[in-house]
PQR file of N, CA, C, O and H, with PARSE charges and radii, in Angstrom:
ATOM      1  N   MET A   1      14.019  14.053   3.765 -0.4000 1.5000
ATOM      2  CA  MET A   1      12.826  13.502   3.177 -0.0000 2.0000
ATOM      3  C   MET A   1      12.449  12.246   3.963  0.5500 1.7000
ATOM      4  O   MET A   1      13.312  11.514   4.447 -0.5500 1.4000
ATOM      5  N   GLN A   2      11.139  12.015   4.076 -0.4000 1.5000
ATOM      6  CA  GLN A   2      10.676  10.883   4.858 -0.0000 2.0000
ATOM      7  C   GLN A   2       9.476  10.233   4.176  0.5500 1.7000
ATOM      8  O   GLN A   2       8.599  10.929   3.665 -0.5500 1.4000
ATOM      9  H   GLN A   2      10.438  12.609   3.683  0.4000 1.0000
ATOM     10  N   PHE A   3       9.437   8.906   4.167 -0.4000 1.5000
ATOM     11  CA  PHE A   3       8.307   8.142   3.647 -0.0000 2.0000
ATOM     12  C   PHE A   3       7.524   7.604   4.832  0.5500 1.7000
ATOM     13  O   PHE A   3       8.067   6.875   5.662 -0.5500 1.4000
ATOM     14  H   PHE A   3      10.150   8.341   4.582  0.4000 1.0000
ATOM     15  N   ASN A   4       6.243   7.963   4.914 -0.4000 1.5000
ATOM     16  CA  ASN A   4       5.371   7.479   5.980 -0.0000 2.0000
ATOM     17  C   ASN A   4       4.271   6.620   5.376  0.5500 1.7000
ATOM     18  O   ASN A   4       3.683   6.964   4.351 -0.5500 1.4000
ATOM     19  H   ASN A   4       5.801   8.555   4.240  0.4000 1.0000
ATOM     20  N   CYS A   5       4.007   5.501   6.027 -0.4000 1.5000
ATOM     21  CA  CYS A   5       2.991   4.576   5.531 -0.0000 2.0000
ATOM     22  C   CYS A   5       2.314   3.907   6.727  0.5500 1.7000
ATOM     23  O   CYS A   5       2.976   3.440   7.654 -0.5500 1.4000
ATOM     24  H   CYS A   5       4.484   5.221   6.860  0.4000 1.0000
ATOM     25  N   THR A   6       0.992   3.872   6.684 -0.4000 1.5000
ATOM     26  CA  THR A   6       0.214   3.202   7.720 -0.0000 2.0000
ATOM     27  C   THR A   6      -0.772   2.256   7.046  0.5500 1.7000
ATOM     28  O   THR A   6      -1.452   2.631   6.091 -0.5500 1.4000
ATOM     29  H   THR A   6       0.454   4.251   5.931  0.4000 1.0000
ATOM     30  N   ILE A   7      -0.843   1.030   7.549 -0.4000 1.5000
ATOM     31  CA  ILE A   7      -1.800   0.055   7.038 -0.0000 2.0000
ATOM     32  C   ILE A   7      -2.542  -0.547   8.230  0.5500 1.7000
ATOM     33  O   ILE A   7      -1.929  -1.131   9.124 -0.5500 1.4000
ATOM     34  H   ILE A   7      -0.291   0.725   8.325  0.4000 1.0000
ATOM     35  N   GLU A   8      -3.859  -0.400   8.233 -0.4000 1.5000
ATOM     36  CA  GLU A   8      -4.704  -1.015   9.258 -0.0000 2.0000
ATOM     37  C   GLU A   8      -5.039  -2.433   8.795  0.5500 1.7000
ATOM     38  O   GLU A   8      -5.490  -2.630   7.667 -0.5500 1.4000
ATOM     39  H   GLU A   8      -4.357   0.074   7.507  0.4000 1.0000
ATOM     40  N   MET A   9      -4.822  -3.406   9.653 -0.4000 1.5000
ATOM     41  CA  MET A   9      -4.985  -4.811   9.278 -0.0000 2.0000
ATOM     42  C   MET A   9      -6.151  -5.457  10.021  0.5500 1.7000
ATOM     43  O   MET A   9      -6.070  -6.622  10.411 -0.5500 1.4000
ATOM     44  H   MET A   9      -4.455  -3.247  10.570  0.4000 1.0000
ATOM     45  N   ASP A  10      -7.239  -4.704  10.219 -0.4000 1.5000
ATOM     46  CA  ASP A  10      -8.362  -5.192  11.023 -0.0000 2.0000
ATOM     47  C   ASP A  10      -9.550  -5.673  10.192  0.5500 1.7000
ATOM     48  O   ASP A  10     -10.645  -5.822  10.732 -0.5500 1.4000
ATOM     49  H   ASP A  10      -7.305  -3.758   9.902  0.4000 1.0000
ATOM     50  N   ASN A  11      -9.364  -5.920   8.890 -0.4000 1.5000
ATOM     51  CA  ASN A  11     -10.514  -6.362   8.111 -0.0000 2.0000
ATOM     52  C   ASN A  11     -10.284  -7.742   7.503  0.5500 1.7000
ATOM     53  O   ASN A  11      -9.237  -8.355   7.712 -0.5500 1.4000
ATOM     54  H   ASN A  11      -8.474  -5.799   8.451  0.4000 1.0000
ATOM     55  N   ASP A  12     -11.265  -8.221   6.754 -0.4000 1.5000
ATOM     56  CA  ASP A  12     -11.261  -9.595   6.240 -0.0000 2.0000
ATOM     57  C   ASP A  12     -10.076  -9.918   5.337  0.5500 1.7000
ATOM     58  O   ASP A  12      -9.658 -11.074   5.284 -0.5500 1.4000
ATOM     59  H   ASP A  12     -12.115  -7.723   6.584  0.4000 1.0000
ATOM     60  N   ALA A  13      -9.531  -8.957   4.639 -0.4000 1.5000
ATOM     61  CA  ALA A  13      -8.420  -9.223   3.719 -0.0000 2.0000
ATOM     62  C   ALA A  13      -7.169  -9.697   4.461  0.5500 1.7000
ATOM     63  O   ALA A  13      -6.273 -10.288   3.857 -0.5500 1.4000
ATOM     64  H   ALA A  13      -9.871  -8.017   4.682  0.4000 1.0000
ATOM     65  N   PHE A  14      -7.111  -9.440   5.757 -0.4000 1.5000
ATOM     66  CA  PHE A  14      -5.927  -9.794   6.545 -0.0000 2.0000
ATOM     67  C   PHE A  14      -6.166 -10.980   7.473  0.5500 1.7000
ATOM     68  O   PHE A  14      -5.318 -11.302   8.305 -0.5500 1.4000
ATOM     69  H   PHE A  14      -7.839  -8.960   6.247  0.4000 1.0000
ATOM     70  N   ILE A  15      -7.314 -11.626   7.333 -0.4000 1.5000
ATOM     71  CA  ILE A  15      -7.646 -12.756   8.195 -0.0000 2.0000
ATOM     72  C   ILE A  15      -7.433 -14.050   7.424  0.5500 1.7000
ATOM     73  O   ILE A  15      -7.907 -14.183   6.296 -0.5500 1.4000
ATOM     74  H   ILE A  15      -8.003 -11.364   6.658  0.4000 1.0000
ATOM     75  N   GLY A  16      -6.746 -14.975   8.002 -0.4000 1.5000
ATOM     76  CA  GLY A  16      -6.569 -16.267   7.368 -0.0000 2.0000
ATOM     77  C   GLY A  16      -5.275 -16.921   7.778  0.5500 1.7000
ATOM     78  O   GLY A  16      -4.294 -16.259   8.116 -0.5500 1.4000
ATOM     79  H   GLY A  16      -6.360 -14.867   8.918  0.4000 1.0000
ATOM     80  N   THR A  17      -5.297 -18.220   7.742 -0.4000 1.5000
ATOM     81  CA  THR A  17      -4.098 -18.985   8.080 -0.0000 2.0000
ATOM     82  C   THR A  17      -3.615 -19.819   6.906  0.5500 1.7000
ATOM     83  O   THR A  17      -2.530 -20.398   6.958 -0.5500 1.4000
ATOM     84  H   THR A  17      -6.094 -18.758   7.468  0.4000 1.0000
ATOM     85  N   GLU A  18      -4.409 -19.884   5.855 -0.4000 1.5000
ATOM     86  CA  GLU A  18      -3.990 -20.611   4.658 -0.0000 2.0000
ATOM     87  C   GLU A  18      -2.845 -19.856   3.990  0.5500 1.7000
ATOM     88  O   GLU A  18      -2.759 -18.633   4.108 -0.5500 1.4000
ATOM     89  H   GLU A  18      -5.290 -19.414   5.813  0.4000 1.0000
ATOM     90  N   PRO A  19      -1.971 -20.569   3.294 -0.5600 1.5000
ATOM     91  CA  PRO A  19      -0.809 -19.910   2.678  0.2800 2.0000
ATOM     92  C   PRO A  19      -1.145 -18.715   1.788  0.5500 1.7000
ATOM     93  O   PRO A  19      -0.405 -17.731   1.777 -0.5500 1.4000
ATOM     94  N   LEU A  20      -2.235 -18.784   1.051 -0.4000 1.5000
ATOM     95  CA  LEU A  20      -2.567 -17.683   0.137 -0.0000 2.0000
ATOM     96  C   LEU A  20      -3.414 -16.592   0.777  0.5500 1.7000
ATOM     97  O   LEU A  20      -3.750 -15.610   0.116 -0.5500 1.4000
ATOM     98  H   LEU A  20      -2.836 -19.583   1.060  0.4000 1.0000
ATOM     99  N   THR A  21      -3.765 -16.744   2.056 -0.4000 1.5000
ATOM    100  CA  THR A  21      -4.565 -15.728   2.731 -0.0000 2.0000
ATOM    101  C   THR A  21      -3.863 -15.162   3.957  0.5500 1.7000
ATOM    102  O   THR A  21      -4.490 -14.473   4.761 -0.5500 1.4000
ATOM    103  H   THR A  21      -3.491 -17.542   2.594  0.4000 1.0000
ATOM    104  N   HIS A  22      -2.603 -15.436   4.109 -0.4000 1.5000
ATOM    105  CA  HIS A  22      -1.858 -14.955   5.282 -0.0000 2.0000
ATOM    106  C   HIS A  22      -1.790 -13.430   5.261  0.5500 1.7000
ATOM    107  O   HIS A  22      -1.593 -12.842   4.197 -0.5500 1.4000
ATOM    108  H   HIS A  22      -2.094 -15.996   3.455  0.4000 1.0000
ATOM    109  N   PRO A  23      -1.949 -12.776   6.415 -0.5600 1.5000
ATOM    110  CA  PRO A  23      -1.918 -11.317   6.480  0.2800 2.0000
ATOM    111  C   PRO A  23      -0.647 -10.696   5.897  0.5500 1.7000
ATOM    112  O   PRO A  23      -0.705  -9.637   5.273 -0.5500 1.4000
ATOM    113  N   VAL A  24       0.480 -11.342   6.094 -0.4000 1.5000
ATOM    114  CA  VAL A  24       1.740 -10.805   5.576 -0.0000 2.0000
ATOM    115  C   VAL A  24       1.718 -10.736   4.051  0.5500 1.7000
ATOM    116  O   VAL A  24       2.282  -9.812   3.465 -0.5500 1.4000
ATOM    117  H   VAL A  24       0.527 -12.202   6.601  0.4000 1.0000
ATOM    118  N   LEU A  25       1.074 -11.703   3.409 -0.4000 1.5000
ATOM    119  CA  LEU A  25       0.991 -11.689   1.951 -0.0000 2.0000
ATOM    120  C   LEU A  25       0.137 -10.534   1.453  0.5500 1.7000
ATOM    121  O   LEU A  25       0.420  -9.965   0.399 -0.5500 1.4000
ATOM    122  H   LEU A  25       0.616 -12.454   3.885  0.4000 1.0000
ATOM    123  N   GLU A  26      -0.906 -10.181   2.199 -0.4000 1.5000
ATOM    124  CA  GLU A  26      -1.738  -9.040   1.797 -0.0000 2.0000
ATOM    125  C   GLU A  26      -0.950  -7.735   1.941  0.5500 1.7000
ATOM    126  O   GLU A  26      -1.045  -6.860   1.080 -0.5500 1.4000
ATOM    127  H   GLU A  26      -1.136 -10.643   3.055  0.4000 1.0000
ATOM    128  N   VAL A  27      -0.183  -7.599   3.008 -0.4000 1.5000
ATOM    129  CA  VAL A  27       0.673  -6.411   3.157 -0.0000 2.0000
ATOM    130  C   VAL A  27       1.682  -6.363   2.009  0.5500 1.7000
ATOM    131  O   VAL A  27       1.899  -5.303   1.421 -0.5500 1.4000
ATOM    132  H   VAL A  27      -0.105  -8.310   3.707  0.4000 1.0000
ATOM    133  N   ALA A  28       2.290  -7.484   1.690 -0.4000 1.5000
ATOM    134  CA  ALA A  28       3.258  -7.525   0.592 -0.0000 2.0000
ATOM    135  C   ALA A  28       2.600  -7.140  -0.725  0.5500 1.7000
ATOM    136  O   ALA A  28       3.196  -6.415  -1.522 -0.5500 1.4000
ATOM    137  H   ALA A  28       2.114  -8.345   2.168  0.4000 1.0000
ATOM    138  N   ARG A  29       1.384  -7.611  -0.966 -0.4000 1.5000
ATOM    139  CA  ARG A  29       0.673  -7.283  -2.196 -0.0000 2.0000
ATOM    140  C   ARG A  29       0.406  -5.783  -2.291  0.5500 1.7000
ATOM    141  O   ARG A  29       0.596  -5.175  -3.345 -0.5500 1.4000
ATOM    142  H   ARG A  29       0.900  -8.200  -0.318  0.4000 1.0000
ATOM    143  N   ILE A  30      -0.040  -5.188  -1.170 -0.4000 1.5000
ATOM    144  CA  ILE A  30      -0.326  -3.749  -1.134 -0.0000 2.0000
ATOM    145  C   ILE A  30       0.948  -2.947  -1.396  0.5500 1.7000
ATOM    146  O   ILE A  30       0.937  -2.012  -2.196 -0.5500 1.4000
ATOM    147  H   ILE A  30      -0.194  -5.682  -0.315  0.4000 1.0000
ATOM    148  N   LEU A  31       2.044  -3.305  -0.727 -0.4000 1.5000
ATOM    149  CA  LEU A  31       3.301  -2.570  -0.900 -0.0000 2.0000
ATOM    150  C   LEU A  31       3.892  -2.778  -2.288  0.5500 1.7000
ATOM    151  O   LEU A  31       4.492  -1.858  -2.845 -0.5500 1.4000
ATOM    152  H   LEU A  31       2.052  -4.065  -0.077  0.4000 1.0000
ATOM    153  N   ASN A  32       3.734  -3.958  -2.851 -0.4000 1.5000
ATOM    154  CA  ASN A  32       4.204  -4.216  -4.211 -0.0000 2.0000
ATOM    155  C   ASN A  32       3.447  -3.348  -5.203  0.5500 1.7000
ATOM    156  O   ASN A  32       4.050  -2.763  -6.102 -0.5500 1.4000
ATOM    157  H   ASN A  32       3.247  -4.705  -2.399  0.4000 1.0000
ATOM    158  N   LYS A  33       2.123  -3.260  -5.046 -0.4000 1.5000
ATOM    159  CA  LYS A  33       1.324  -2.402  -5.927 -0.0000 2.0000
ATOM    160  C   LYS A  33       1.735  -0.940  -5.772  0.5500 1.7000
ATOM    161  O   LYS A  33       1.848  -0.214  -6.760 -0.5500 1.4000
ATOM    162  H   LYS A  33       1.634  -3.736  -4.315  0.4000 1.0000
ATOM    163  N   LEU A  34       1.956  -0.514  -4.534 -0.4000 1.5000
ATOM    164  CA  LEU A  34       2.395   0.864  -4.296 -0.0000 2.0000
ATOM    165  C   LEU A  34       3.718   1.141  -4.985  0.5500 1.7000
ATOM    166  O   LEU A  34       3.882   2.185  -5.615 -0.5500 1.4000
ATOM    167  H   LEU A  34       1.864  -1.103  -3.731  0.4000 1.0000
ATOM    168  N   ALA A  35       4.665   0.217  -4.873 -0.4000 1.5000
ATOM    169  CA  ALA A  35       5.974   0.389  -5.517 -0.0000 2.0000
ATOM    170  C   ALA A  35       5.826   0.528  -7.030  0.5500 1.7000
ATOM    171  O   ALA A  35       6.462   1.385  -7.642 -0.5500 1.4000
ATOM    172  H   ALA A  35       4.532  -0.631  -4.361  0.4000 1.0000
ATOM    173  N   LYS A  36       4.992  -0.309  -7.629 -0.4000 1.5000
ATOM    174  CA  LYS A  36       4.774  -0.232  -9.073 -0.0000 2.0000
ATOM    175  C   LYS A  36       4.094   1.078  -9.459  0.5500 1.7000
ATOM    176  O   LYS A  36       4.456   1.702 -10.457 -0.5500 1.4000
ATOM    177  H   LYS A  36       4.475  -1.006  -7.132  0.4000 1.0000
ATOM    178  N   ASP A  37       3.106   1.492  -8.664 -0.4000 1.5000
ATOM    179  CA  ASP A  37       2.406   2.743  -8.943 -0.0000 2.0000
ATOM    180  C   ASP A  37       3.345   3.945  -8.831  0.5500 1.7000
ATOM    181  O   ASP A  37       3.301   4.851  -9.662 -0.5500 1.4000
ATOM    182  H   ASP A  37       2.812   0.986  -7.853  0.4000 1.0000
ATOM    183  N   MET A  38       4.192   3.949  -7.804 -0.4000 1.5000
ATOM    184  CA  MET A  38       5.128   5.057  -7.616 -0.0000 2.0000
ATOM    185  C   MET A  38       6.161   5.081  -8.730  0.5500 1.7000
ATOM    186  O   MET A  38       6.532   6.154  -9.207 -0.5500 1.4000
ATOM    187  H   MET A  38       4.228   3.213  -7.128  0.4000 1.0000
ATOM    188  N   ASP A  39       6.625   3.925  -9.145 -0.4000 1.5000
ATOM    189  CA  ASP A  39       7.585   3.838 -10.234 -0.0000 2.0000
ATOM    190  C   ASP A  39       6.973   4.389 -11.517  0.5500 1.7000
ATOM    191  O   ASP A  39       7.623   5.157 -12.227 -0.5500 1.4000
ATOM    192  H   ASP A  39       6.323   3.054  -8.758  0.4000 1.0000
ATOM    193  N   GLY A  40       5.757   4.016 -11.819 -0.4000 1.5000
ATOM    194  CA  GLY A  40       5.074   4.509 -13.006 -0.0000 2.0000
ATOM    195  C   GLY A  40       4.806   6.001 -12.940  0.5500 1.7000
ATOM    196  O   GLY A  40       4.936   6.703 -13.943 -0.5500 1.4000
ATOM    197  H   GLY A  40       5.230   3.393 -11.242  0.4000 1.0000
ATOM    198  N   ALA A  41       4.430   6.492 -11.755 -0.4000 1.5000
ATOM    199  CA  ALA A  41       4.168   7.917 -11.593 -0.0000 2.0000
ATOM    200  C   ALA A  41       5.441   8.725 -11.787  0.5500 1.7000
ATOM    201  O   ALA A  41       5.410   9.798 -12.390 -0.5500 1.4000
ATOM    202  H   ALA A  41       4.325   5.921 -10.940  0.4000 1.0000
ATOM    203  N   TYR A  42       6.551   8.221 -11.285 -0.4000 1.5000
ATOM    204  CA  TYR A  42       7.830   8.920 -11.431 -0.0000 2.0000
ATOM    205  C   TYR A  42       8.212   9.030 -12.902  0.5500 1.7000
ATOM    206  O   TYR A  42       8.672  10.078 -13.356 -0.5500 1.4000
ATOM    207  H   TYR A  42       6.576   7.350 -10.795  0.4000 1.0000
ATOM    208  N   ILE A  43       8.020   7.948 -13.634 -0.4000 1.5000
ATOM    209  CA  ILE A  43       8.334   7.954 -15.061 -0.0000 2.0000
ATOM    210  C   ILE A  43       7.447   8.951 -15.801  0.5500 1.7000
ATOM    211  O   ILE A  43       7.897   9.603 -16.743 -0.5500 1.4000
ATOM    212  H   ILE A  43       7.647   7.098 -13.265  0.4000 1.0000
ATOM    213  N   ASP A  44       6.185   9.073 -15.375 -0.4000 1.5000
ATOM    214  CA  ASP A  44       5.243   9.991 -16.016 -0.0000 2.0000
ATOM    215  C   ASP A  44       5.415  11.436 -15.549  0.5500 1.7000
ATOM    216  O   ASP A  44       4.740  12.330 -16.060 -0.5500 1.4000
ATOM    217  H   ASP A  44       5.820   8.544 -14.610  0.4000 1.0000
ATOM    218  N   GLY A  45       6.307  11.678 -14.588 -0.4000 1.5000
ATOM    219  CA  GLY A  45       6.566  13.032 -14.102 -0.0000 2.0000
ATOM    220  C   GLY A  45       5.673  13.479 -12.972  0.5500 1.7000
ATOM    221  O   GLY A  45       5.703  14.651 -12.597 -0.5500 1.4000
ATOM    222  H   GLY A  45       6.856  10.952 -14.173  0.4000 1.0000
ATOM    223  N   ASP A  46       4.878  12.582 -12.416 -0.4000 1.5000
ATOM    224  CA  ASP A  46       4.006  12.918 -11.290 -0.0000 2.0000
ATOM    225  C   ASP A  46       4.847  13.014 -10.026  0.5500 1.7000
ATOM    226  O   ASP A  46       5.602  12.096  -9.706 -0.5500 1.4000
ATOM    227  H   ASP A  46       4.854  11.630 -12.721  0.4000 1.0000
ATOM    228  N   THR A  47       4.718  14.124  -9.308 -0.4000 1.5000
ATOM    229  CA  THR A  47       5.494  14.293  -8.079 -0.0000 2.0000
ATOM    230  C   THR A  47       4.606  14.367  -6.838  0.5500 1.7000
ATOM    231  O   THR A  47       5.077  14.771  -5.774 -0.5500 1.4000
ATOM    232  H   THR A  47       4.104  14.870  -9.568  0.4000 1.0000
ATOM    233  N   SER A  48       3.351  13.993  -6.950 -0.4000 1.5000
ATOM    234  CA  SER A  48       2.474  13.967  -5.770 -0.0000 2.0000
ATOM    235  C   SER A  48       2.601  12.591  -5.126  0.5500 1.7000
ATOM    236  O   SER A  48       2.008  11.619  -5.595 -0.5500 1.4000
ATOM    237  H   SER A  48       2.968  13.665  -7.814  0.4000 1.0000
ATOM    238  N   TRP A  49       3.357  12.521  -4.078 -0.4000 1.5000
ATOM    239  CA  TRP A  49       3.679  11.240  -3.445 -0.0000 2.0000
ATOM    240  C   TRP A  49       2.849  11.009  -2.195  0.5500 1.7000
ATOM    241  O   TRP A  49       3.391  10.889  -1.097 -0.5500 1.4000
ATOM    242  H   TRP A  49       3.839  13.311  -3.697  0.4000 1.0000
ATOM    243  N   ASP A  50       1.536  10.947  -2.359 -0.4000 1.5000
ATOM    244  CA  ASP A  50       0.677  10.584  -1.246 -0.0000 2.0000
ATOM    245  C   ASP A  50      -0.598   9.970  -1.801  0.5500 1.7000
ATOM    246  O   ASP A  50      -0.996  10.236  -2.935 -0.5500 1.4000
ATOM    247  H   ASP A  50       1.095  11.045  -3.252  0.4000 1.0000
ATOM    248  N   GLY A  51      -1.224   9.150  -0.984 -0.4000 1.5000
ATOM    249  CA  GLY A  51      -2.462   8.529  -1.417 -0.0000 2.0000
ATOM    250  C   GLY A  51      -2.917   7.433  -0.483  0.5500 1.7000
ATOM    251  O   GLY A  51      -2.252   7.096   0.496 -0.5500 1.4000
ATOM    252  H   GLY A  51      -0.901   8.934  -0.062  0.4000 1.0000
ATOM    253  N   TYR A  52      -4.068   6.889  -0.815 -0.4000 1.5000
ATOM    254  CA  TYR A  52      -4.648   5.823  -0.017 -0.0000 2.0000
ATOM    255  C   TYR A  52      -4.177   4.464  -0.499  0.5500 1.7000
ATOM    256  O   TYR A  52      -3.860   4.279  -1.674 -0.5500 1.4000
ATOM    257  H   TYR A  52      -4.608   7.163  -1.610  0.4000 1.0000
ATOM    258  N   LEU A  53      -4.137   3.528   0.417 -0.4000 1.5000
ATOM    259  CA  LEU A  53      -3.807   2.139   0.113 -0.0000 2.0000
ATOM    260  C   LEU A  53      -5.073   1.317   0.251  0.5500 1.7000
ATOM    261  O   LEU A  53      -5.867   1.533   1.167 -0.5500 1.4000
ATOM    262  H   LEU A  53      -4.395   3.679   1.371  0.4000 1.0000
ATOM    263  N   ARG A  54      -5.261   0.371  -0.664 -0.4000 1.5000
ATOM    264  CA  ARG A  54      -6.476  -0.444  -0.659 -0.0000 2.0000
ATOM    265  C   ARG A  54      -6.119  -1.926  -0.576  0.5500 1.7000
ATOM    266  O   ARG A  54      -5.106  -2.372  -1.116 -0.5500 1.4000
ATOM    267  H   ARG A  54      -4.616   0.196  -1.408  0.4000 1.0000
ATOM    268  N   ASP A  55      -6.972  -2.671   0.110 -0.4000 1.5000
ATOM    269  CA  ASP A  55      -6.764  -4.112   0.210 -0.0000 2.0000
ATOM    270  C   ASP A  55      -7.277  -4.810  -1.052  0.5500 1.7000
ATOM    271  O   ASP A  55      -7.758  -4.152  -1.975 -0.5500 1.4000
ATOM    272  H   ASP A  55      -7.794  -2.309   0.549  0.4000 1.0000
ATOM    273  N   ILE A  56      -7.174  -6.121  -1.090 -0.4000 1.5000
ATOM    274  CA  ILE A  56      -7.569  -6.911  -2.249 -0.0000 2.0000
ATOM    275  C   ILE A  56      -9.062  -6.758  -2.554  0.5500 1.7000
ATOM    276  O   ILE A  56      -9.489  -6.981  -3.687 -0.5500 1.4000
ATOM    277  H   ILE A  56      -6.783  -6.655  -0.340  0.4000 1.0000
ATOM    278  N   ASN A  57      -9.854  -6.380  -1.550 -0.4000 1.5000
ATOM    279  CA  ASN A  57     -11.292  -6.192  -1.719 -0.0000 2.0000
ATOM    280  C   ASN A  57     -11.662  -4.769  -2.126  0.5500 1.7000
ATOM    281  O   ASN A  57     -12.839  -4.469  -2.326 -0.5500 1.4000
ATOM    282  H   ASN A  57      -9.507  -6.199  -0.629  0.4000 1.0000
ATOM    283  N   GLY A  58     -10.671  -3.897  -2.248 -0.4000 1.5000
ATOM    284  CA  GLY A  58     -10.924  -2.517  -2.650 -0.0000 2.0000
ATOM    285  C   GLY A  58     -11.182  -1.555  -1.514  0.5500 1.7000
ATOM    286  O   GLY A  58     -11.476  -0.384  -1.750 -0.5500 1.4000
ATOM    287  H   GLY A  58      -9.715  -4.141  -2.086  0.4000 1.0000
ATOM    288  N   ASN A  59     -11.076  -2.026  -0.286 -0.4000 1.5000
ATOM    289  CA  ASN A  59     -11.311  -1.166   0.881 -0.0000 2.0000
ATOM    290  C   ASN A  59     -10.076  -0.329   1.193  0.5500 1.7000
ATOM    291  O   ASN A  59      -8.949  -0.808   1.065 -0.5500 1.4000
ATOM    292  H   ASN A  59     -10.837  -2.978  -0.094  0.4000 1.0000
ATOM    293  N   LYS A  60     -10.288   0.920   1.604 -0.4000 1.5000
ATOM    294  CA  LYS A  60      -9.176   1.750   2.060 -0.0000 2.0000
ATOM    295  C   LYS A  60      -8.665   1.186   3.374  0.5500 1.7000
ATOM    296  O   LYS A  60      -9.426   1.028   4.329 -0.5500 1.4000
ATOM    297  H   LYS A  60     -11.204   1.308   1.708  0.4000 1.0000
ATOM    298  N   VAL A  61      -7.374   0.884   3.419 -0.4000 1.5000
ATOM    299  CA  VAL A  61      -6.793   0.324   4.639 -0.0000 2.0000
ATOM    300  C   VAL A  61      -5.576   1.105   5.112  0.5500 1.7000
ATOM    301  O   VAL A  61      -4.984   0.767   6.137 -0.5500 1.4000
ATOM    302  H   VAL A  61      -6.756   1.012   2.643  0.4000 1.0000
ATOM    303  N   GLY A  62      -5.200   2.138   4.384 -0.4000 1.5000
ATOM    304  CA  GLY A  62      -4.022   2.881   4.797 -0.0000 2.0000
ATOM    305  C   GLY A  62      -3.779   4.109   3.961  0.5500 1.7000
ATOM    306  O   GLY A  62      -4.561   4.469   3.081 -0.5500 1.4000
ATOM    307  H   GLY A  62      -5.681   2.413   3.552  0.4000 1.0000
ATOM    308  N   TYR A  63      -2.663   4.739   4.271 -0.4000 1.5000
ATOM    309  CA  TYR A  63      -2.276   5.989   3.626 -0.0000 2.0000
ATOM    310  C   TYR A  63      -0.758   6.048   3.574  0.5500 1.7000
ATOM    311  O   TYR A  63      -0.075   5.545   4.466 -0.5500 1.4000
ATOM    312  H   TYR A  63      -2.028   4.446   4.986  0.4000 1.0000
ATOM    313  N   TYR A  64      -0.240   6.664   2.529 -0.4000 1.5000
ATOM    314  CA  TYR A  64       1.209   6.871   2.433 -0.0000 2.0000
ATOM    315  C   TYR A  64       1.478   8.309   1.999  0.5500 1.7000
ATOM    316  O   TYR A  64       0.654   8.944   1.341 -0.5500 1.4000
ATOM    317  H   TYR A  64      -0.794   7.073   1.804  0.4000 1.0000
ATOM    318  N   LYS A  65       2.647   8.799   2.385 -0.4000 1.5000
ATOM    319  CA  LYS A  65       3.020  10.166   2.029 -0.0000 2.0000
ATOM    320  C   LYS A  65       4.534  10.309   2.122  0.5500 1.7000
ATOM    321  O   LYS A  65       5.162   9.807   3.054 -0.5500 1.4000
ATOM    322  H   LYS A  65       3.316   8.282   2.919  0.4000 1.0000
ATOM    323  N   VAL A  66       5.105  10.994   1.152 -0.4000 1.5000
ATOM    324  CA  VAL A  66       6.520  11.376   1.191 -0.0000 2.0000
ATOM    325  C   VAL A  66       6.556  12.841   1.583  0.5500 1.7000
ATOM    326  O   VAL A  66       5.887  13.672   0.969 -0.5500 1.4000
ATOM    327  H   VAL A  66       4.595  11.402   0.395  0.4000 1.0000
ATOM    328  N   GLU A  67       7.339  13.159   2.609 -0.4000 1.5000
ATOM    329  CA  GLU A  67       7.370  14.522   3.120 -0.0000 2.0000
ATOM    330  C   GLU A  67       8.814  15.038   3.160  0.5500 1.7000
ATOM    331  O   GLU A  67       9.767  14.267   3.272 -0.5500 1.4000
ATOM    332  H   GLU A  67       7.883  12.484   3.108  0.4000 1.0000
ATOM    333  N   GLY A  68       8.940  16.328   3.067 -0.4000 1.5000
ATOM    334  CA  GLY A  68      10.238  16.973   3.187 -0.0000 2.0000
ATOM    335  C   GLY A  68      10.897  17.216   1.845  0.5500 1.7000
ATOM    336  O   GLY A  68      10.324  16.957   0.787 -0.5500 1.4000
ATOM    337  H   GLY A  68       8.166  16.955   2.976  0.4000 1.0000
ATOM    338  N   ASP A  69      12.119  17.721   1.921 -0.4000 1.5000
ATOM    339  CA  ASP A  69      12.866  18.069   0.700 -0.0000 2.0000
ATOM    340  C   ASP A  69      13.727  16.913   0.231  0.5500 1.7000
ATOM    341  O   ASP A  69      14.421  17.030  -0.779 -0.5500 1.4000
ATOM    342  H   ASP A  69      12.584  17.931   2.781  0.4000 1.0000
TER
END
């Protein structure tokens, strides 16, 4: 089994040098939300492990998918 994730960091949500706008914090926020969503889906019995990732502004910035057995 393999987890694949791609995040494009070329938009405004990833631009900034202030502590609360650092690109790494936006990636962390996206991955934290994904972890919570996957945890909730697992509890609810959802086994479709793929979807789009969105930045703080609601823009699609990536995709994730679990593949294999």
